[in-house]
N, C-alpha and C positions, 0 to 999 in steps of 0.2 A: 544069856547076854542080859548082864545088869545095865540099867538105865542110870548109871551111876553119876554120870554129867547132868541129869536132870535132878538130881537130889539138892545141888545148891539152891534151887528155887523155893526149896521146902515146902514141895507139894505133900498132898494126904497119902498116904502109903499106897492107898488103892491103886492110886495114879500111876505111881512107879512101878509098882507091879504091872500095870496095861502096859505100859511103854516098855517094859521088859519082856513082856509077852508077845507084842509085835516086833520084838528086836528092835526099839529105837534106842539107842546110847548116846547119839551126840544131837545135841540141838542145833536147829539151823538158824541163819543170821537173824531172820525175823523174829523166830521164838527166842533166840538169845536177848534178843532187842526190846521185845513187848512184853512177854509173861512178867516181868518185875513190876513194868510200869500199870500192866492192867490188875495186877495183886494188888497195886498201891490205890488203887480207884481213879488211875488217871483217864482221862479221855484219850483215845489214842486212833490214829490213822496209819494203817498198813497200806503200803502202795508195792505192791509187787506182782509178778506174772504169777501165771498158776505153775505148782509144781515148788514152791518155795517154802511149803511146810505152813501157811497161813492157818489153815483151821486149827492146828494143833495150839496155834499160837494164842488163839483165842479161848476153845474148848478146854485146856487145862487150867488157865486162872479162874475161869468162870465156875468150873466144876469145884476147885478149892475153896471159892468164896460161898458154895452153896449152903445153907442152914438146914440141914434133913429135918431138926425138929418143927421148923414152921413150915406147915401144911398152904403154902401161899407160891403164888407165882413170885419167880426171884430174877428170871432172866428170861429174854425175848431173841430169838436168832431169826432173822427174816433173808431170804434169798428171793432172788427175782421168777425163779420156775419152781415148778414141782419137782422135776429130776434133781437139782441142784440141792433143792430142802432134804430132799429123801436122800440123798448123798451124805448130807452134813449130819442127819438124824443116825445113819448108819455107823458115822465113825463116833459119834456120841454114845452108842450103844455098844460097840468094841469097848469103851473105856470103862462103862458102867457094869459091865461084865462080872467084873474085879473089887464093884463096891460091896462091902459086908453088909448083912441083912439089916442090923441094928442102925446103920448110918446111909439106908437106901435113899437114892436121889431119882425121883420119879420124872419123867420127861415125855413129852406128847407131840406127835408129827401132825400139823395143822395144815393141809392142802385142798386146794380147788379140786374138784372131779371125784371128790368122796362123799359120802352120805353125810348131809350137814347133821340129820336127827341123832345119827349115831356118836357124831363129834360131840354132841351138846350132851347127849346122855354120857358120855366118857370123862366130861367135864364138872360132873357133881363133885369129885374131889381135884380140887385145882392142883397141877404139876408144878414140881419146880422150876423146869424149863420147858419152854416152848419153840418148837422149832417149824418153822412154815413160809407161807407166803403172805405177805403183808394183806391182801384181799382178802384170804379167807380169815385171818386174825383178827381182821377190823368187823368182819360179818357176825365173828361169834364174840367179838367186844359189843357189838348194836344190840345182840340176841341176851345180853346181860349173862351168858353162860362162860364166857372168859372174863376174868377181875385182873386186869393189868395195874391197877393204880398202886399195888405193892412192888410192883417189878421197878429194880432201879439201875438193871444192865440191859443195854440193847446193842445187838450186832447188826449192822448192817452190811451184809455179804454181798460181793459184785455190785458197787453202789453206781458204777457206772453203768452198767447194764439195766441196773433197776432205773436211772436216769433216762437211757433210751427208750426203754420200753413204756415209760408214763407212770411208774408204780411210786415215784417218790412221794407224791401224794397221798398215798394209802401207807406209807411209814410216817409220813407226817402226822396223820391220824392217829395211828399207835402212840407214837412218841409223845403226843401231847397228852396222852390220857395215862401214863405212867408217873413213877413218882417225882417229887421234884428235883430229888439230888440226883438225877440221872446220869449214869455214866455209858456215855456213846462210844461204840468200835464200829469204824469205818473201815472196809477193806475193798479196795481198788486195783485193777491194773493201772487206770489212770483218774485223775482229778478233774473232770472236765469244770471249766469256769461256771457253768450253770447250777452246778453242785454246790457253789460256794454260798447262796443263801440259805441253804437248808442247814450246811455245816455250821454257820455262824450263828445260826437261831438256836442249835442244841450246845452247841462244843467249849469246853471252857479252857482257853490254852493247851488244846491236844499236842500230844507227843507224834509228831508226824515222821515215821520211819519209812524210808524209800529203800528197797534192796533192787538191786539190778543182778540179774544173772550173769554168770561168768560168762555164759553164750547166751546171744538172742534166743537161738532153739539149742535143743540138745546136739551135744558135739557128735553123736553118733546115728545124725537123721544126714541121708544124703538127699539132696532137693535136685530132683531134675526136672527140667525142661522139655517139654516134649513139642514142636510147631505142629498145629492143627493143618495148615497148609488149606487145601480145598476140598479137604476131606467132610463127611458128614460127621457132626460131632456128637451125637447119639450112638450111631454104630462102630466110630472110633473109641469112645469110651468103652462100649462095651469089649471091642475088641479087645483094649489095654486091660481091662478089668480080667478078662479071660486068661492072657498073656501072663500075667504077675503069677496066678493061682496063689494067693495069699493065705496065709494061717485066718486072717481076720483084717479085713478094709474096710475103710470109711471112706466114702465118696461126698465129698462136700459141695452143695449147690448154693446159689445165692438166693432162690426163692422157693417157696413151697411147688410151684407150677412147674418149676424145673427138677424138684425132688420128685414128684408124682410121675414126670415125664421118664426120667432116669430108670427108676423103680421098673416101672412098666417095661421098658426096652430090655433091662437086664433080668427081667423073668421071663420075658419070649424068649431070650434066647437060653432058658435052661438054667440060669444062676441062682443059688440059694441067697436071695437078697429081701430083706425088710426096709421099710422107709419112717424115717422118724421127723417130724417138724409140729410146729405149734398148731396146724389146722387139724389134726388127728384129735379124735374123742379122748377125755382121760384115760378111758378103760384102756383102749388101744395102746397109748402111750406106756402106760404102767406096764401091761404086756409084753410090748416092744422091749423094754428096759429089762425086764426080766429075762429075756431071752438073751438080750447083749451082754447081759452078765453071765450068763451060763454059756456064752459062746455059741448058740444054737444057729447061727447062720455063719455064713462066711464074709458077707458084704452087708454093709449098713450103708443107706442114702439118707445123708441128714443136711438139714442147715446149720446156721451156726448156732442155732440152740443147743447142738450136742457137743459145741465146740468149748464151750468155758466152763472149765471147772471138773467137770464130769470125767470120771477116772474109770475107764473102761481098760481092763488086764487083757494085754493078749494083742494089742493092733500093732501088725506089721508092716501095713502099708497105707498112706494116705494118698487120695486122688482128689485134687481140687477140678471140679468140672469147670468152675470160673474162680478167678482171684477176687476176692472179697474188697468192697470200696473201701473200707475200713482196714488199712494192714493191719493194725494187730492182729485182726482175727486170723492173719496168716499164722502168724505165731501160733495163736490158741488152737488152731486146726492141726497143725504139723506137731505139736505137742501131746498128742494123743498118742504117738507112735513113740518108739526107743524110751519108753521109762525103764526106769531101775536099772540101767544099765544096757538093756537089750538094744539091738540095732533098728534101724527103721529105713523106711524109702519115702519119700513124698514126692509125688508126680504134678507136674501142674501143666494144664492142655494150654498152650500158648496162642493167643489170637492177636491179629495186629493192635487192637485196640488196649492191649495189655503192657503195651511198650514202655509207658511211663510207670505203670506199678512194680515192673520189674527192677527199673531203674532205680526207683526208691527202697525195694529190699537189698539189692545190690549195696547202696549206701549204708542200708543198716548193719552191713557185715555179713549178710549171708551170700554163701558160695553156690553158684549152679554147674551143674553138669548137664550136659547135653546130648539129648538122644531122638532117634527116629526110631518109626515103628514100621518096617515096610517087608510086605510077603508074609507076615508071621512072625519076625524076627525082629529083635533090638540091635540097633546098631547105634553105638556111641562117636559122637561128633568130636572131633579135635577144636573145633571153635565154634561159636555160636551161628546158629543159622542166619539168614539175611533177614535183617531185621529184629533180630531179638536181641537185646542189650547184653553187652558181657566185653569182658577183655579177649582180643584177638591177638594169638600169637605171634613173636615176631622171630624170623629164621636167623639163625646166627652163622648158616653155613656160606653165605653170598660173600665173593670177592668184587672189589672195587677194579675195575679194568678200563684202560684209556687205550682207544683204537684212534690212530692219527689219519686224517684225511687232509694231505697236503697240509696247509698250516691253520686250519680250523678243526675245531673238537666242540663235540656237546654231550652232557652228561643225560642218561637217560636210565632208566628202571631196567634190569634183568630179569625181574621175574623170582628173583632169589632172595629180596628183601632189602637189597644195597644196589648200588647204581654201577653205571660202565660209561664209559665215553665211546660215542660213535661217530662216523663220519656226517656230516651234514649231507642230506639227499644230494646226487646228483644228475643233472640231466640228461635224456637221453642222446648220444653222438657228443659228449663232452669231450672225451679225446680226441677225437678228427678235427672237431671245432680249435681246440687247443694247439694242436700243431699247425692247423691254417695260420691263426693268429700269431705264432711263433715265427714263421715263415713270412709271414707280410712284414712284422717287427724288422725281422733280419734284412728283407729286402729294402726297407726303408732306411735302415742305418747305413746301408752300402751307399746308396744314392746320394746321403748327405755326407758321407767322405769323399765320394767321386768330387761333388761340387767344392769342397774345401780343397783338393789338390789342383783344380785348375785355378 
C-alpha cells in the first residue's frame, strides 16, 4: 500500500517508503494540519488526545528538515518519562530504517536510569536528533558532552504532564541554550493556564491546532461499572481479574502504594502479574516494559505513568481500581484498549465517593453499562444500582386507571410507571354508620313533615 496521500507534503522519499512499509496511507487530521506548518518553520501547539497520530505529525517534518551533512545536533525531542521517550525513539527508528546510507540521520536516546559515562562516550560524535527526558539532557549539557546551541527545533511532548511532574524548569534550561531562532513544538492533551508563561517566553505567533476525537473514547470500548457494595476491595479486584480471563489486562491504581498492594494480592492468588510505577528502579521499569511489549504477562498493575501515550498492543481489558482525580486520565487509561479497530472492555469498581466523578463522565458522553459479580457469575443490571448515577428506564406498559369511591377519587402510582385512581381510605364500620345516619335523617324529615300538617 503506497502512502500516496503523504506525497503532497513533499517529504523525502525514504519517509514515504517508511510510511508505506507501516501501511500508513491517509494522514490524520492533526498530521494534515501541522506537517506543512512545521515544514515551514512555524511554532506550533498541537492539542489532542492520544491515538490521533500526533507523533508522526512532528517526526515526519523534523526528519525532512534535518541536514545529514552537518554533524551537529539539529533537533531535540523531550518527554516527561523515560518510557514515553523510549517509545518516541522506537517510532523514530522505524522511520530511519529506510534512510539511505549516504543520507544517514543519527539519533540518540538520552534518559535517566542509564549509564551516564556510557552516554558521554556515545556523544563524542554529536547526533542529528536527541530524544530523551529533559533532566538527563540537561545533565549532559552541563557535562559539555551534549552541544545543543546548534539545535533550532525543540519538541515538548505531553507538556501538561511535564508541568504536573515539575519538569518544565528542566525544559526551560534546555531551551535557553538552544539556537536563537528556535522553532518550538508543543504537544499536549490540555493547555493549562500555568503553562502560558513558558509558551509566551519561547513561542512566536504559534499555529494552535486542536483536534477533538470523534468519540471521547474509542467506539468499541464497553464501559462497565461494578458496585463494590460492602465487599473487600482487594479480594473483589482479584475475583474480577480472574473472572474475565483476559489476553492482557491493565489494572490502574491512583497511588504507588495501591499498585504494590493489588500486585501482591494478585500474585498471592497465583495470577501472572507485574507492577509498573515511578517508585521502581530504572532497570526494573525497563525490564517490565520489555515484558509488556512481548506480552509475557497476563496482567499489569500500573499507576497513570503507563496511561499517557504508551502504546501497548493486545490490551483486551482495563480495570480501574479507583477513578483518577483528573478525569482526563480515565480517557487515557481506557484508551489502552480497543486500538486499531479491536474491541475492549473497561471495568470501574464503584464506591459511593465516586458518584460525582461518574456524573461528570456521563456529561462527557461516556455511556456506562451496569454489572454485578455474585457467586462467580456476571449479572447485567437493567438499571444503575442504588447510588450509582445514570438513566433509569421508564416503563411504557402501565395504564392509568380510575377507581370511584362515592364521589371522591385520588391518583396514586400503580407500580407500573403511570398512575391510577383509588378511593380515599374508609374507616372501619363506615357502612353501618352511614345507614344509621341515613335512618336518623329520614326520621327527622318525617317529624318536620308531621309538624307542618298540624
